[in-house]
PLY file of the C-alpha trace (Angstrom):
ply
format ascii 1.0
element vertex 196
property float x
property float y
property float z
element edge 195
property int vertex1
property int vertex2
end_header
-0.21 -0.36 -0.04
1.65 3.74 -1.38
-1.29 5.47 -0.95
-4.85 5.34 0.68
-6.71 8.79 -0.30
-10.23 9.93 0.53
-11.47 12.65 -2.01
-10.26 16.18 -1.00
-12.26 17.97 1.40
-13.93 20.12 -1.28
-16.08 17.73 -1.88
-18.11 18.36 1.03
-18.24 22.08 0.78
-21.29 22.58 -1.33
-23.13 20.86 1.12
-22.08 21.88 4.12
-22.20 26.00 2.50
-26.25 24.93 1.77
-26.55 23.93 5.41
-24.93 26.38 7.29
-27.15 29.14 5.36
-30.53 27.16 6.14
-29.14 26.66 9.65
-28.92 30.67 10.20
-32.01 31.44 8.29
-34.12 28.27 10.67
-32.56 30.25 13.59
-33.44 33.82 12.60
-36.89 31.91 11.58
-36.99 30.65 15.18
-35.79 34.01 17.11
-37.20 36.07 14.44
-40.68 37.49 14.48
-41.24 35.49 11.17
-45.00 34.48 9.60
-45.58 30.74 10.08
-46.08 30.00 6.22
-42.63 31.57 5.92
-41.42 28.98 9.05
-42.40 25.71 7.39
-40.32 25.92 3.84
-37.03 27.51 5.63
-37.71 24.26 8.06
-37.96 21.91 5.24
-34.56 23.80 3.48
-32.74 22.77 6.98
-34.27 19.20 6.84
-33.20 18.68 3.18
-29.70 20.20 3.43
-28.68 18.13 6.38
-29.83 15.09 4.31
-27.88 16.16 1.45
-24.99 16.99 4.32
-25.31 13.42 5.80
-25.45 11.62 2.20
-22.42 13.79 0.77
-20.15 12.84 4.14
-20.96 9.08 3.85
-20.12 9.26 0.14
-17.14 10.93 1.11
-16.27 8.53 3.76
-16.67 5.62 1.53
-14.66 6.24 -0.99
-11.44 5.45 -1.20
-8.22 5.93 -4.30
-5.99 3.62 -3.51
-1.95 3.02 -5.22
-0.51 0.14 -4.21
3.06 -1.46 -5.97
0.72 -3.42 -7.95
-2.62 -1.72 -9.07
-4.51 1.43 -9.00
-7.85 0.70 -7.29
-10.74 2.99 -6.40
-14.16 2.16 -4.35
-17.18 4.29 -3.58
-20.23 3.64 -2.54
-22.84 3.73 0.86
-25.37 1.44 0.24
-24.38 -0.01 -3.77
-20.64 -0.06 -4.43
-18.91 0.39 -7.16
-14.99 -0.26 -7.73
-12.21 -0.71 -10.42
-8.65 -1.89 -10.07
-6.12 -1.06 -13.05
-3.21 -3.21 -12.56
-0.06 -1.13 -13.59
1.50 -3.19 -16.27
-1.44 -1.97 -17.77
-1.11 1.72 -17.50
-0.87 3.58 -20.67
-0.58 7.27 -19.69
-1.83 9.36 -16.32
-2.67 12.56 -16.60
-3.84 15.30 -13.89
-6.48 18.69 -14.42
-6.57 21.65 -12.01
-8.21 24.79 -12.59
-6.89 27.92 -10.41
-8.88 27.67 -7.82
-8.30 23.47 -7.64
-4.74 24.59 -7.11
-5.04 26.43 -4.78
-6.89 24.11 -2.44
-4.63 21.16 -3.58
-7.55 19.53 -5.56
-8.17 18.12 -9.15
-8.76 14.94 -11.36
-6.79 12.35 -12.05
-6.92 10.27 -15.15
-5.64 7.12 -16.46
-5.88 5.60 -19.71
-5.05 1.88 -20.10
-4.78 -1.49 -21.91
-7.91 -2.34 -19.94
-11.56 -2.98 -21.07
-12.56 0.44 -19.84
-9.97 2.60 -21.61
-9.98 5.60 -19.57
-11.08 6.24 -16.01
-11.68 9.57 -14.31
-11.12 10.01 -10.40
-12.44 13.59 -9.08
-11.33 15.46 -6.15
-8.09 13.69 -5.73
-5.40 15.17 -3.10
-2.61 17.05 -4.94
-3.17 15.22 -8.05
0.20 15.79 -9.37
1.92 13.96 -6.80
-0.17 11.53 -6.95
0.20 11.23 -10.63
4.44 10.81 -9.97
4.31 8.50 -7.57
1.73 6.01 -9.94
4.56 6.11 -12.31
6.99 5.69 -9.64
5.58 2.40 -8.77
5.08 1.51 -12.87
8.48 1.89 -13.18
9.15 -0.34 -10.19
7.01 -3.01 -11.00
8.92 -3.48 -14.00
12.34 -3.34 -12.29
10.68 -6.27 -10.20
9.91 -8.17 -13.77
13.49 -7.48 -15.17
14.80 -8.56 -11.69
12.66 -12.13 -12.05
13.53 -12.75 -15.28
17.11 -12.62 -14.42
17.26 -14.83 -11.91
15.05 -17.62 -13.32
17.91 -17.17 -16.44
20.58 -17.28 -13.54
18.73 -20.23 -12.31
18.50 -21.70 -16.06
21.59 -21.28 -17.13
23.02 -24.27 -15.44
20.62 -27.09 -17.09
20.80 -24.78 -20.57
23.50 -23.43 -22.92
23.89 -19.65 -23.59
22.20 -19.80 -27.02
19.27 -21.62 -25.79
19.21 -18.72 -23.06
19.37 -16.09 -26.04
16.82 -17.49 -27.66
14.79 -17.85 -24.71
15.07 -13.92 -24.50
14.46 -13.81 -27.63
11.01 -15.04 -27.58
10.41 -12.77 -25.06
11.36 -9.72 -26.76
9.10 -10.58 -29.95
5.90 -11.36 -27.33
6.87 -7.98 -26.03
7.32 -9.21 -22.58
10.68 -6.92 -22.86
11.71 -4.33 -25.17
14.82 -4.64 -27.31
17.36 -2.52 -24.97
16.53 -4.80 -22.20
17.17 -7.98 -24.40
20.29 -6.42 -25.91
21.47 -5.48 -22.42
21.01 -9.28 -20.99
22.48 -10.59 -24.41
25.77 -8.93 -23.49
25.38 -10.21 -20.29
25.16 -14.00 -21.54
27.65 -13.37 -24.55
30.38 -12.45 -21.83
29.78 -15.08 -19.52
30.98 -17.29 -22.64
0 1
1 2
2 3
3 4
4 5
5 6
6 7
7 8
8 9
9 10
10 11
11 12
12 13
13 14
14 15
15 16
16 17
17 18
18 19
19 20
20 21
21 22
22 23
23 24
24 25
25 26
26 27
27 28
28 29
29 30
30 31
31 32
32 33
33 34
34 35
35 36
36 37
37 38
38 39
39 40
40 41
41 42
42 43
43 44
44 45
45 46
46 47
47 48
48 49
49 50
50 51
51 52
52 53
53 54
54 55
55 56
56 57
57 58
58 59
59 60
60 61
61 62
62 63
63 64
64 65
65 66
66 67
67 68
68 69
69 70
70 71
71 72
72 73
73 74
74 75
75 76
76 77
77 78
78 79
79 80
80 81
81 82
82 83
83 84
84 85
85 86
86 87
87 88
88 89
89 90
90 91
91 92
92 93
93 94
94 95
95 96
96 97
97 98
98 99
99 100
100 101
101 102
102 103
103 104
104 105
105 106
106 107
107 108
108 109
109 110
110 111
111 112
112 113
113 114
114 115
115 116
116 117
117 118
118 119
119 120
120 121
121 122
122 123
123 124
124 125
125 126
126 127
127 128
128 129
129 130
130 131
131 132
132 133
133 134
134 135
135 136
136 137
137 138
138 139
139 140
140 141
141 142
142 143
143 144
144 145
145 146
146 147
147 148
148 149
149 150
150 151
151 152
152 153
153 154
154 155
155 156
156 157
157 158
158 159
159 160
160 161
161 162
162 163
163 164
164 165
165 166
166 167
167 168
168 169
169 170
170 171
171 172
172 173
173 174
174 175
175 176
176 177
177 178
178 179
179 180
180 181
181 182
182 183
183 184
184 185
185 186
186 187
187 188
188 189
189 190
190 191
191 192
192 193
193 194
194 195
């Protein structure tokens, strides 16, 4: 687990502001000498804004954006749940959007394009989206490094039973399948040829 984020506090602000205004109106109607027909709509407004704030708060507490060393996970929902997991090795592009105001408060949106079924996913009200973007790329690079290390260990373990030309042939197959890049193939090939 690298990052475990809830939405930015700005997510709660519209409902909180309406609740504050409705509460002040309700208090003023109780203290002041307002007509009884005005007090009823003010009471409905106070109740509706309170319900909206509670629903918004519950949504905030049950929404998570998580980055691990293998995937990006988003879960949300109070009663009905919804979630998505994007493996890091399928991520093509990560981008973020921030308005001027969002830059001032440290909020924004993250978009992830992946080679999966969904294609592009957008996650809103993320805290410090530029840092989240950097962290996702850092974890993608770390995953690729771990894969290469495992391949190197597998090639080292196989070297006792396979000849160097056989190992180079297997690396070439991995290159053709797109598992490793041409540069990685050439580097491992040089290492194997140096052992001869």
